[in-house]
PDB file of N, CA, C, O and CB in Angstrom:
ATOM      1  N   MET A   1      18.744 -60.142 -55.149  1.00  0.00           N
ATOM      2  CA  MET A   1      18.057 -61.183 -54.086  1.00  0.00           C
ATOM      3  C   MET A   1      17.503 -59.943 -53.709  1.00  0.00           C
ATOM      4  O   MET A   1      17.934 -58.812 -53.938  1.00  0.00           O
ATOM      5  CB  MET A   1      18.963 -62.252 -52.854  1.00  0.00           C
ATOM      6  N   SER A   2      16.472 -60.305 -53.090  1.00  0.00           N
ATOM      7  CA  SER A   2      15.264 -59.322 -51.937  1.00  0.00           C
ATOM      8  C   SER A   2      15.250 -59.852 -50.662  1.00  0.00           C
ATOM      9  O   SER A   2      14.942 -61.034 -50.509  1.00  0.00           O
ATOM     10  CB  SER A   2      13.499 -59.364 -52.353  1.00  0.00           C
ATOM     11  N   TYR A   3      15.535 -59.157 -49.737  1.00  0.00           N
ATOM     12  CA  TYR A   3      15.157 -59.080 -48.244  1.00  0.00           C
ATOM     13  C   TYR A   3      14.075 -58.808 -47.909  1.00  0.00           C
ATOM     14  O   TYR A   3      13.142 -58.389 -48.593  1.00  0.00           O
ATOM     15  CB  TYR A   3      15.750 -58.317 -47.564  1.00  0.00           C
ATOM     16  N   GLN A   4      14.141 -59.081 -46.562  1.00  0.00           N
ATOM     17  CA  GLN A   4      12.517 -58.839 -45.961  1.00  0.00           C
ATOM     18  C   GLN A   4      13.242 -58.196 -44.839  1.00  0.00           C
ATOM     19  O   GLN A   4      14.159 -58.664 -44.165  1.00  0.00           O
ATOM     20  CB  GLN A   4      11.270 -60.365 -45.516  1.00  0.00           C
ATOM     21  N   VAL A   5      12.469 -56.645 -44.735  1.00  0.00           N
ATOM     22  CA  VAL A   5      13.591 -55.938 -43.495  1.00  0.00           C
ATOM     23  C   VAL A   5      12.949 -56.261 -41.857  1.00  0.00           C
ATOM     24  O   VAL A   5      11.729 -56.096 -41.847  1.00  0.00           O
ATOM     25  CB  VAL A   5      13.665 -53.827 -43.730  1.00  0.00           C
ATOM     26  N   ASP A   6      13.226 -56.465 -41.196  1.00  0.00           N
ATOM     27  CA  ASP A   6      12.801 -56.764 -39.602  1.00  0.00           C
ATOM     28  C   ASP A   6      12.470 -55.997 -39.453  1.00  0.00           C
ATOM     29  O   ASP A   6      12.780 -55.000 -40.105  1.00  0.00           O
ATOM     30  CB  ASP A   6      13.477 -57.078 -38.529  1.00  0.00           C
ATOM     31  N   THR A   7      11.622 -56.009 -38.482  1.00  0.00           N
ATOM     32  CA  THR A   7      11.020 -55.148 -37.183  1.00  0.00           C
ATOM     33  C   THR A   7      12.042 -54.438 -36.725  1.00  0.00           C
ATOM     34  O   THR A   7      12.004 -53.254 -37.060  1.00  0.00           O
ATOM     35  CB  THR A   7      10.433 -55.978 -35.930  1.00  0.00           C
ATOM     36  N   ASN A   8      13.252 -54.874 -35.848  1.00  0.00           N
ATOM     37  CA  ASN A   8      14.057 -54.575 -35.403  1.00  0.00           C
ATOM     38  C   ASN A   8      14.803 -53.187 -36.046  1.00  0.00           C
ATOM     39  O   ASN A   8      15.015 -52.172 -35.383  1.00  0.00           O
ATOM     40  CB  ASN A   8      14.583 -55.651 -35.323  1.00  0.00           C
ATOM     41  N   ILE A   9      15.148 -53.357 -37.446  1.00  0.00           N
ATOM     42  CA  ILE A   9      15.795 -52.765 -38.351  1.00  0.00           C
ATOM     43  C   ILE A   9      14.795 -51.462 -38.423  1.00  0.00           C
ATOM     44  O   ILE A   9      15.331 -50.354 -38.411  1.00  0.00           O
ATOM     45  CB  ILE A   9      16.040 -53.687 -39.662  1.00  0.00           C
ATOM     46  N   LEU A  10      13.714 -51.530 -38.479  1.00  0.00           N
ATOM     47  CA  LEU A  10      12.726 -50.626 -39.054  1.00  0.00           C
ATOM     48  C   LEU A  10      12.793 -49.831 -37.491  1.00  0.00           C
ATOM     49  O   LEU A  10      12.910 -48.605 -37.508  1.00  0.00           O
ATOM     50  CB  LEU A  10      11.040 -51.419 -39.733  1.00  0.00           C
ATOM     51  N   LEU A  11      12.756 -50.184 -36.832  1.00  0.00           N
ATOM     52  CA  LEU A  11      12.522 -49.241 -35.684  1.00  0.00           C
ATOM     53  C   LEU A  11      13.885 -48.595 -35.525  1.00  0.00           C
ATOM     54  O   LEU A  11      13.963 -47.408 -35.839  1.00  0.00           O
ATOM     55  CB  LEU A  11      11.997 -49.989 -34.281  1.00  0.00           C
ATOM     56  N   ARG A  12      15.246 -49.374 -34.966  1.00  0.00           N
ATOM     57  CA  ARG A  12      16.016 -48.475 -35.131  1.00  0.00           C
ATOM     58  C   ARG A  12      16.446 -47.166 -36.294  1.00  0.00           C
ATOM     59  O   ARG A  12      16.970 -46.056 -36.197  1.00  0.00           O
ATOM     60  CB  ARG A  12      16.704 -49.153 -34.959  1.00  0.00           C
ATOM     61  N   GLY A  13      15.851 -48.081 -37.497  1.00  0.00           N
ATOM     62  CA  GLY A  13      15.772 -46.634 -38.375  1.00  0.00           C
ATOM     63  C   GLY A  13      14.736 -45.275 -37.667  1.00  0.00           C
ATOM     64  O   GLY A  13      14.787 -44.243 -38.337  1.00  0.00           O
ATOM     65  N   VAL A  14      14.060 -45.232 -36.718  1.00  0.00           N
ATOM     66  CA  VAL A  14      13.403 -44.130 -36.408  1.00  0.00           C
ATOM     67  C   VAL A  14      14.055 -43.809 -35.109  1.00  0.00           C
ATOM     68  O   VAL A  14      13.809 -42.622 -34.891  1.00  0.00           O
ATOM     69  CB  VAL A  14      11.901 -44.292 -36.394  1.00  0.00           C
ATOM     70  N   GLN A  15      14.730 -44.280 -34.196  1.00  0.00           N
ATOM     71  CA  GLN A  15      15.289 -44.516 -33.028  1.00  0.00           C
ATOM     72  C   GLN A  15      16.456 -43.801 -33.169  1.00  0.00           C
ATOM     73  O   GLN A  15      17.333 -44.561 -32.758  1.00  0.00           O
ATOM     74  CB  GLN A  15      15.442 -45.878 -32.681  1.00  0.00           C
ATOM     75  N   THR A  16      17.135 -42.407 -33.641  1.00  0.00           N
ATOM     76  CA  THR A  16      18.036 -41.811 -33.870  1.00  0.00           C
ATOM     77  C   THR A  16      19.318 -41.848 -32.483  1.00  0.00           C
ATOM     78  O   THR A  16      20.517 -41.630 -32.658  1.00  0.00           O
ATOM     79  CB  THR A  16      17.377 -40.553 -34.285  1.00  0.00           C
ATOM     80  N   GLU A  17      18.939 -42.039 -31.712  1.00  0.00           N
ATOM     81  CA  GLU A  17      19.223 -42.059 -30.194  1.00  0.00           C
ATOM     82  C   GLU A  17      19.843 -43.388 -29.953  1.00  0.00           C
ATOM     83  O   GLU A  17      20.980 -43.496 -29.495  1.00  0.00           O
ATOM     84  CB  GLU A  17      17.876 -41.862 -29.249  1.00  0.00           C
ATOM     85  N   HIS A  18      18.919 -44.626 -30.336  1.00  0.00           N
ATOM     86  CA  HIS A  18      19.843 -45.725 -30.845  1.00  0.00           C
ATOM     87  C   HIS A  18      20.873 -46.062 -31.107  1.00  0.00           C
ATOM     88  O   HIS A  18      21.222 -46.086 -32.288  1.00  0.00           O
ATOM     89  CB  HIS A  18      19.743 -46.002 -31.471  1.00  0.00           C
ATOM     90  N   PRO A  19      22.018 -46.575 -29.732  1.00  0.00           N
ATOM     91  CA  PRO A  19      23.539 -47.103 -30.417  1.00  0.00           C
ATOM     92  C   PRO A  19      23.657 -47.825 -32.073  1.00  0.00           C
ATOM     93  O   PRO A  19      24.438 -47.432 -32.940  1.00  0.00           O
ATOM     94  CB  PRO A  19      24.118 -48.434 -29.306  1.00  0.00           C
ATOM     95  N   MET A  20      22.802 -48.804 -32.199  1.00  0.00           N
ATOM     96  CA  MET A  20      22.332 -48.982 -33.354  1.00  0.00           C
ATOM     97  C   MET A  20      21.817 -48.764 -34.926  1.00  0.00           C
ATOM     98  O   MET A  20      21.794 -49.388 -35.986  1.00  0.00           O
ATOM     99  CB  MET A  20      22.035 -49.118 -33.049  1.00  0.00           C
ATOM    100  N   HIS A  21      21.336 -47.203 -34.270  1.00  0.00           N
ATOM    101  CA  HIS A  21      20.701 -46.237 -35.169  1.00  0.00           C
ATOM    102  C   HIS A  21      21.240 -46.541 -36.865  1.00  0.00           C
ATOM    103  O   HIS A  21      20.748 -47.065 -37.865  1.00  0.00           O
ATOM    104  CB  HIS A  21      21.163 -44.614 -34.572  1.00  0.00           C
ATOM    105  N   GLU A  22      22.769 -45.752 -36.433  1.00  0.00           N
ATOM    106  CA  GLU A  22      23.461 -45.623 -38.052  1.00  0.00           C
ATOM    107  C   GLU A  22      23.802 -46.899 -38.502  1.00  0.00           C
ATOM    108  O   GLU A  22      23.901 -47.036 -39.721  1.00  0.00           O
ATOM    109  CB  GLU A  22      24.907 -44.717 -38.188  1.00  0.00           C
ATOM    110  N   THR A  23      24.008 -47.880 -37.769  1.00  0.00           N
ATOM    111  CA  THR A  23      24.156 -49.164 -38.441  1.00  0.00           C
ATOM    112  C   THR A  23      23.046 -49.765 -39.081  1.00  0.00           C
ATOM    113  O   THR A  23      23.351 -50.321 -40.136  1.00  0.00           O
ATOM    114  CB  THR A  23      24.597 -50.057 -37.594  1.00  0.00           C
ATOM    115  N   ALA A  24      21.640 -49.834 -38.710  1.00  0.00           N
ATOM    116  CA  ALA A  24      20.936 -49.962 -39.130  1.00  0.00           C
ATOM    117  C   ALA A  24      20.513 -49.138 -40.682  1.00  0.00           C
ATOM    118  O   ALA A  24      20.182 -49.769 -41.686  1.00  0.00           O
ATOM    119  CB  ALA A  24      20.446 -49.948 -38.160  1.00  0.00           C
ATOM    120  N   LYS A  25      20.592 -47.864 -40.631  1.00  0.00           N
ATOM    121  CA  LYS A  25      20.204 -46.725 -41.647  1.00  0.00           C
ATOM    122  C   LYS A  25      21.340 -47.453 -43.023  1.00  0.00           C
ATOM    123  O   LYS A  25      20.988 -47.983 -44.077  1.00  0.00           O
ATOM    124  CB  LYS A  25      20.714 -44.702 -40.892  1.00  0.00           C
ATOM    125  N   GLN A  26      22.640 -47.231 -42.531  1.00  0.00           N
ATOM    126  CA  GLN A  26      23.872 -47.577 -43.808  1.00  0.00           C
ATOM    127  C   GLN A  26      23.710 -49.013 -44.018  1.00  0.00           C
ATOM    128  O   GLN A  26      24.652 -49.341 -44.740  1.00  0.00           O
ATOM    129  CB  GLN A  26      25.686 -47.270 -43.355  1.00  0.00           C
ATOM    130  N   ALA A  27      22.880 -50.195 -43.713  1.00  0.00           N
ATOM    131  CA  ALA A  27      22.760 -51.648 -44.241  1.00  0.00           C
ATOM    132  C   ALA A  27      21.531 -51.320 -44.613  1.00  0.00           C
ATOM    133  O   ALA A  27      21.144 -52.221 -45.358  1.00  0.00           O
ATOM    134  CB  ALA A  27      22.942 -53.003 -43.277  1.00  0.00           C
ATOM    135  N   ILE A  28      20.841 -50.640 -44.511  1.00  0.00           N
ATOM    136  CA  ILE A  28      19.211 -49.951 -45.546  1.00  0.00           C
ATOM    137  C   ILE A  28      19.739 -49.569 -47.059  1.00  0.00           C
ATOM    138  O   ILE A  28      19.425 -50.135 -48.106  1.00  0.00           O
ATOM    139  CB  ILE A  28      18.378 -48.011 -44.741  1.00  0.00           C
ATOM    140  N   GLN A  29      20.787 -48.250 -46.851  1.00  0.00           N
ATOM    141  CA  GLN A  29      21.353 -47.471 -47.775  1.00  0.00           C
ATOM    142  C   GLN A  29      21.913 -48.616 -48.537  1.00  0.00           C
ATOM    143  O   GLN A  29      21.272 -48.976 -49.524  1.00  0.00           O
ATOM    144  CB  GLN A  29      22.333 -46.359 -47.256  1.00  0.00           C
ATOM    145  N   ARG A  30      23.097 -49.295 -48.211  1.00  0.00           N
ATOM    146  CA  ARG A  30      24.190 -50.152 -48.632  1.00  0.00           C
ATOM    147  C   ARG A  30      22.821 -51.061 -49.744  1.00  0.00           C
ATOM    148  O   ARG A  30      22.706 -50.613 -50.885  1.00  0.00           O
ATOM    149  CB  ARG A  30      25.219 -51.191 -47.008  1.00  0.00           C
ATOM    150  N   LEU A  31      22.213 -51.844 -49.477  1.00  0.00           N
ATOM    151  CA  LEU A  31      21.014 -52.508 -50.087  1.00  0.00           C
ATOM    152  C   LEU A  31      20.628 -52.015 -51.672  1.00  0.00           C
ATOM    153  O   LEU A  31      20.590 -52.525 -52.791  1.00  0.00           O
ATOM    154  CB  LEU A  31      19.755 -52.182 -49.084  1.00  0.00           C
ATOM    155  N   LEU A  32      20.314 -50.432 -50.917  1.00  0.00           N
ATOM    156  CA  LEU A  32      19.250 -49.357 -51.984  1.00  0.00           C
ATOM    157  C   LEU A  32      20.554 -49.649 -53.033  1.00  0.00           C
ATOM    158  O   LEU A  32      20.551 -50.316 -54.068  1.00  0.00           O
ATOM    159  CB  LEU A  32      18.780 -47.127 -51.386  1.00  0.00           C
ATOM    160  N   VAL A  33      21.622 -48.940 -52.421  1.00  0.00           N
ATOM    161  CA  VAL A  33      22.506 -48.460 -52.896  1.00  0.00           C
ATOM    162  C   VAL A  33      22.589 -49.708 -54.286  1.00  0.00           C
ATOM    163  O   VAL A  33      22.207 -49.406 -55.416  1.00  0.00           O
ATOM    164  CB  VAL A  33      23.698 -48.207 -51.748  1.00  0.00           C
ATOM    165  N   ALA A  34      23.100 -50.975 -53.973  1.00  0.00           N
ATOM    166  CA  ALA A  34      23.314 -51.919 -54.640  1.00  0.00           C
ATOM    167  C   ALA A  34      22.134 -52.502 -55.839  1.00  0.00           C
ATOM    168  O   ALA A  34      22.303 -53.233 -56.815  1.00  0.00           O
ATOM    169  CB  ALA A  34      23.642 -52.748 -53.650  1.00  0.00           C
ATOM    170  N   GLY A  35      21.110 -51.953 -55.391  1.00  0.00           N
ATOM    171  CA  GLY A  35      19.674 -52.254 -56.367  1.00  0.00           C
ATOM    172  C   GLY A  35      18.994 -53.487 -55.379  1.00  0.00           C
ATOM    173  O   GLY A  35      17.891 -53.667 -55.895  1.00  0.00           O
ATOM    174  N   GLU A  36      19.087 -54.207 -54.482  1.00  0.00           N
ATOM    175  CA  GLU A  36      18.696 -55.004 -53.651  1.00  0.00           C
ATOM    176  C   GLU A  36      17.150 -54.674 -53.735  1.00  0.00           C
ATOM    177  O   GLU A  36      16.979 -53.509 -54.093  1.00  0.00           O
ATOM    178  CB  GLU A  36      19.431 -54.868 -52.340  1.00  0.00           C
ATOM    179  N   ILE A  37      15.944 -55.388 -53.500  1.00  0.00           N
ATOM    180  CA  ILE A  37      14.962 -55.308 -53.422  1.00  0.00           C
ATOM    181  C   ILE A  37      14.357 -55.443 -51.882  1.00  0.00           C
ATOM    182  O   ILE A  37      14.325 -56.664 -51.733  1.00  0.00           O
ATOM    183  CB  ILE A  37      14.653 -56.044 -54.316  1.00  0.00           C
ATOM    184  N   LEU A  38      14.003 -55.016 -51.007  1.00  0.00           N
ATOM    185  CA  LEU A  38      13.471 -54.957 -49.685  1.00  0.00           C
ATOM    186  C   LEU A  38      11.821 -54.789 -49.521  1.00  0.00           C
ATOM    187  O   LEU A  38      11.072 -53.937 -50.000  1.00  0.00           O
ATOM    188  CB  LEU A  38      14.184 -53.793 -49.027  1.00  0.00           C
ATOM    189  N   TYR A  39      11.612 -55.649 -48.870  1.00  0.00           N
ATOM    190  CA  TYR A  39       9.986 -56.073 -48.466  1.00  0.00           C
ATOM    191  C   TYR A  39       9.947 -55.834 -46.863  1.00  0.00           C
ATOM    192  O   TYR A  39      10.949 -55.934 -46.155  1.00  0.00           O
ATOM    193  CB  TYR A  39       9.534 -57.953 -48.868  1.00  0.00           C
ATOM    194  N   TYR A  40       8.698 -55.517 -46.404  1.00  0.00           N
ATOM    195  CA  TYR A  40       8.581 -55.460 -45.321  1.00  0.00           C
ATOM    196  C   TYR A  40       6.860 -56.082 -45.259  1.00  0.00           C
ATOM    197  O   TYR A  40       6.062 -55.657 -46.094  1.00  0.00           O
ATOM    198  CB  TYR A  40       9.049 -54.009 -44.840  1.00  0.00           C
ATOM    199  N   LEU A  41       6.439 -57.047 -44.260  1.00  0.00           N
ATOM    200  CA  LEU A  41       5.434 -57.888 -44.404  1.00  0.00           C
ATOM    201  C   LEU A  41       3.891 -56.743 -43.065  1.00  0.00           C
ATOM    202  O   LEU A  41       3.980 -55.696 -42.423  1.00  0.00           O
ATOM    203  CB  LEU A  41       6.259 -59.900 -43.784  1.00  0.00           C
ATOM    204  N   PRO A  42       3.142 -57.410 -43.204  1.00  0.00           N
ATOM    205  CA  PRO A  42       2.218 -56.740 -42.658  1.00  0.00           C
ATOM    206  C   PRO A  42       2.558 -56.782 -41.194  1.00  0.00           C
ATOM    207  O   PRO A  42       2.674 -55.753 -40.529  1.00  0.00           O
ATOM    208  CB  PRO A  42       0.924 -57.234 -43.029  1.00  0.00           C
ATOM    209  N   GLN A  43       2.729 -58.093 -40.663  1.00  0.00           N
ATOM    210  CA  GLN A  43       3.546 -58.659 -39.701  1.00  0.00           C
ATOM    211  C   GLN A  43       4.343 -57.323 -39.070  1.00  0.00           C
ATOM    212  O   GLN A  43       3.959 -56.836 -38.007  1.00  0.00           O
ATOM    213  CB  GLN A  43       4.536 -59.848 -40.395  1.00  0.00           C
ATOM    214  N   ASN A  44       5.343 -56.839 -39.718  1.00  0.00           N
ATOM    215  CA  ASN A  44       6.147 -55.734 -39.330  1.00  0.00           C
ATOM    216  C   ASN A  44       5.657 -54.712 -39.123  1.00  0.00           C
ATOM    217  O   ASN A  44       6.233 -53.853 -38.455  1.00  0.00           O
ATOM    218  CB  ASN A  44       6.967 -55.450 -40.017  1.00  0.00           C
ATOM    219  N   ILE A  45       4.241 -54.514 -39.742  1.00  0.00           N
ATOM    220  CA  ILE A  45       4.230 -52.852 -39.462  1.00  0.00           C
ATOM    221  C   ILE A  45       3.619 -53.100 -38.387  1.00  0.00           C
ATOM    222  O   ILE A  45       4.118 -52.620 -37.369  1.00  0.00           O
ATOM    223  CB  ILE A  45       3.473 -51.682 -40.478  1.00  0.00           C
ATOM    224  N   ARG A  46       2.270 -53.973 -38.242  1.00  0.00           N
ATOM    225  CA  ARG A  46       1.572 -53.870 -37.023  1.00  0.00           C
ATOM    226  C   ARG A  46       2.696 -54.498 -35.957  1.00  0.00           C
ATOM    227  O   ARG A  46       2.014 -55.302 -35.321  1.00  0.00           O
ATOM    228  CB  ARG A  46       0.058 -54.703 -37.094  1.00  0.00           C
ATOM    229  N   GLU A  47       3.565 -54.538 -35.615  1.00  0.00           N
ATOM    230  CA  GLU A  47       4.947 -54.693 -34.710  1.00  0.00           C
ATOM    231  C   GLU A  47       5.487 -53.473 -34.541  1.00  0.00           C
ATOM    232  O   GLU A  47       5.617 -52.908 -33.454  1.00  0.00           O
ATOM    233  CB  GLU A  47       6.099 -55.589 -35.319  1.00  0.00           C
ATOM    234  N   PHE A  48       5.850 -52.992 -35.750  1.00  0.00           N
ATOM    235  CA  PHE A  48       5.755 -51.393 -35.723  1.00  0.00           C
ATOM    236  C   PHE A  48       5.337 -50.506 -34.856  1.00  0.00           C
ATOM    237  O   PHE A  48       5.870 -49.997 -33.870  1.00  0.00           O
ATOM    238  CB  PHE A  48       5.134 -51.005 -36.517  1.00  0.00           C
ATOM    239  N   TRP A  49       4.056 -50.358 -35.477  1.00  0.00           N
ATOM    240  CA  TRP A  49       3.335 -50.023 -34.569  1.00  0.00           C
ATOM    241  C   TRP A  49       2.567 -49.682 -33.107  1.00  0.00           C
ATOM    242  O   TRP A  49       2.074 -48.668 -32.613  1.00  0.00           O
ATOM    243  CB  TRP A  49       3.236 -50.225 -34.850  1.00  0.00           C
ATOM    244  N   ASN A  50       2.770 -51.378 -32.599  1.00  0.00           N
ATOM    245  CA  ASN A  50       2.718 -51.639 -31.347  1.00  0.00           C
ATOM    246  C   ASN A  50       3.880 -50.700 -30.669  1.00  0.00           C
ATOM    247  O   ASN A  50       3.791 -50.002 -29.658  1.00  0.00           O
ATOM    248  CB  ASN A  50       2.848 -53.164 -31.150  1.00  0.00           C
ATOM    249  N   VAL A  51       4.722 -50.854 -31.328  1.00  0.00           N
ATOM    250  CA  VAL A  51       5.796 -50.303 -30.288  1.00  0.00           C
ATOM    251  C   VAL A  51       5.666 -48.763 -30.206  1.00  0.00           C
ATOM    252  O   VAL A  51       5.296 -48.225 -29.162  1.00  0.00           O
ATOM    253  CB  VAL A  51       7.384 -50.693 -30.747  1.00  0.00           C
ATOM    254  N   CYS A  52       5.964 -48.079 -31.288  1.00  0.00           N
ATOM    255  CA  CYS A  52       5.478 -46.492 -31.773  1.00  0.00           C
ATOM    256  C   CYS A  52       4.292 -46.159 -30.938  1.00  0.00           C
ATOM    257  O   CYS A  52       4.459 -45.001 -30.554  1.00  0.00           O
ATOM    258  CB  CYS A  52       4.977 -46.344 -33.504  1.00  0.00           C
ATOM    259  N   THR A  53       3.032 -46.693 -30.421  1.00  0.00           N
ATOM    260  CA  THR A  53       2.311 -46.606 -29.539  1.00  0.00           C
ATOM    261  C   THR A  53       1.873 -46.612 -28.515  1.00  0.00           C
ATOM    262  O   THR A  53       0.894 -46.011 -28.072  1.00  0.00           O
ATOM    263  CB  THR A  53       2.083 -46.761 -29.617  1.00  0.00           C
ATOM    264  N   ARG A  54       2.930 -47.656 -27.801  1.00  0.00           N
ATOM    265  CA  ARG A  54       2.787 -47.683 -26.545  1.00  0.00           C
ATOM    266  C   ARG A  54       3.544 -47.201 -25.748  1.00  0.00           C
ATOM    267  O   ARG A  54       4.676 -46.938 -26.154  1.00  0.00           O
ATOM    268  CB  ARG A  54       2.663 -48.579 -26.233  1.00  0.00           C
ATOM    269  N   PRO A  55       3.180 -46.901 -24.278  1.00  0.00           N
ATOM    270  CA  PRO A  55       3.908 -46.063 -23.573  1.00  0.00           C
ATOM    271  C   PRO A  55       5.134 -46.514 -23.323  1.00  0.00           C
ATOM    272  O   PRO A  55       5.409 -47.712 -23.399  1.00  0.00           O
ATOM    273  CB  PRO A  55       3.350 -45.740 -22.517  1.00  0.00           C
ATOM    274  N   THR A  56       6.017 -45.565 -22.989  1.00  0.00           N
ATOM    275  CA  THR A  56       8.012 -45.563 -22.687  1.00  0.00           C
ATOM    276  C   THR A  56       7.920 -46.382 -21.853  1.00  0.00           C
ATOM    277  O   THR A  56       8.647 -47.286 -22.266  1.00  0.00           O
ATOM    278  CB  THR A  56       9.050 -44.133 -22.014  1.00  0.00           C
ATOM    279  N   GLU A  57       7.271 -46.856 -20.411  1.00  0.00           N
ATOM    280  CA  GLU A  57       7.290 -47.768 -19.134  1.00  0.00           C
ATOM    281  C   GLU A  57       7.143 -48.999 -19.790  1.00  0.00           C
ATOM    282  O   GLU A  57       7.982 -49.745 -19.285  1.00  0.00           O
ATOM    283  CB  GLU A  57       6.116 -47.519 -17.960  1.00  0.00           C
ATOM    284  N   ARG A  58       6.429 -49.678 -20.768  1.00  0.00           N
ATOM    285  CA  ARG A  58       5.822 -50.381 -21.111  1.00  0.00           C
ATOM    286  C   ARG A  58       6.863 -50.919 -22.648  1.00  0.00           C
ATOM    287  O   ARG A  58       6.395 -51.703 -23.473  1.00  0.00           O
ATOM    288  CB  ARG A  58       4.392 -49.737 -21.092  1.00  0.00           C
ATOM    289  N   ASN A  59       8.141 -50.381 -22.763  1.00  0.00           N
ATOM    290  CA  ASN A  59       9.079 -50.916 -23.768  1.00  0.00           C
ATOM    291  C   ASN A  59       8.524 -49.939 -25.082  1.00  0.00           C
ATOM    292  O   ASN A  59       8.514 -50.507 -26.174  1.00  0.00           O
ATOM    293  CB  ASN A  59       8.930 -52.792 -23.990  1.00  0.00           C
ATOM    294  N   GLY A  60       8.103 -48.628 -25.043  1.00  0.00           N
ATOM    295  CA  GLY A  60       7.429 -48.344 -26.037  1.00  0.00           C
ATOM    296  C   GLY A  60       9.045 -47.107 -26.252  1.00  0.00           C
ATOM    297  O   GLY A  60      10.059 -46.780 -25.635  1.00  0.00           O
ATOM    298  N   LEU A  61       8.077 -46.722 -28.012  1.00  0.00           N
ATOM    299  CA  LEU A  61       9.529 -45.570 -28.035  1.00  0.00           C
ATOM    300  C   LEU A  61       9.485 -44.423 -27.661  1.00  0.00           C
ATOM    301  O   LEU A  61       8.446 -43.875 -27.294  1.00  0.00           O
ATOM    302  CB  LEU A  61      10.111 -45.219 -29.250  1.00  0.00           C
ATOM    303  N   GLU A  62      10.849 -43.771 -27.705  1.00  0.00           N
ATOM    304  CA  GLU A  62      10.850 -42.413 -26.756  1.00  0.00           C
ATOM    305  C   GLU A  62      10.518 -41.106 -27.643  1.00  0.00           C
ATOM    306  O   GLU A  62      10.949 -40.802 -28.755  1.00  0.00           O
ATOM    307  CB  GLU A  62      12.454 -42.166 -26.000  1.00  0.00           C
ATOM    308  N   THR A  63       9.741 -40.526 -26.916  1.00  0.00           N
ATOM    309  CA  THR A  63       9.255 -38.960 -27.838  1.00  0.00           C
ATOM    310  C   THR A  63      10.810 -38.029 -27.155  1.00  0.00           C
ATOM    311  O   THR A  63      11.339 -37.737 -26.082  1.00  0.00           O
ATOM    312  CB  THR A  63       7.014 -37.931 -27.049  1.00  0.00           C
ATOM    313  N   VAL A  64      10.995 -37.875 -28.602  1.00  0.00           N
ATOM    314  CA  VAL A  64      12.117 -36.726 -28.660  1.00  0.00           C
ATOM    315  C   VAL A  64      11.924 -35.437 -28.623  1.00  0.00           C
ATOM    316  O   VAL A  64      12.883 -34.667 -28.676  1.00  0.00           O
ATOM    317  CB  VAL A  64      12.790 -36.753 -29.685  1.00  0.00           C
TER     318      VAL A  64
END
């Protein structure tokens, strides 16, 4: 089976201080170990880029 990885999962994967970081990371790891195919779409990349590049006061990623 294949899965499309949601933008929120991508974001939680890089937000090491987020409460859902470990859960998102473990979910991805389990799917990969099980041999599942993971996809992301251009829309996911656009959304990820948008959050990563906007100011934190506008709900962007905090830099550590």
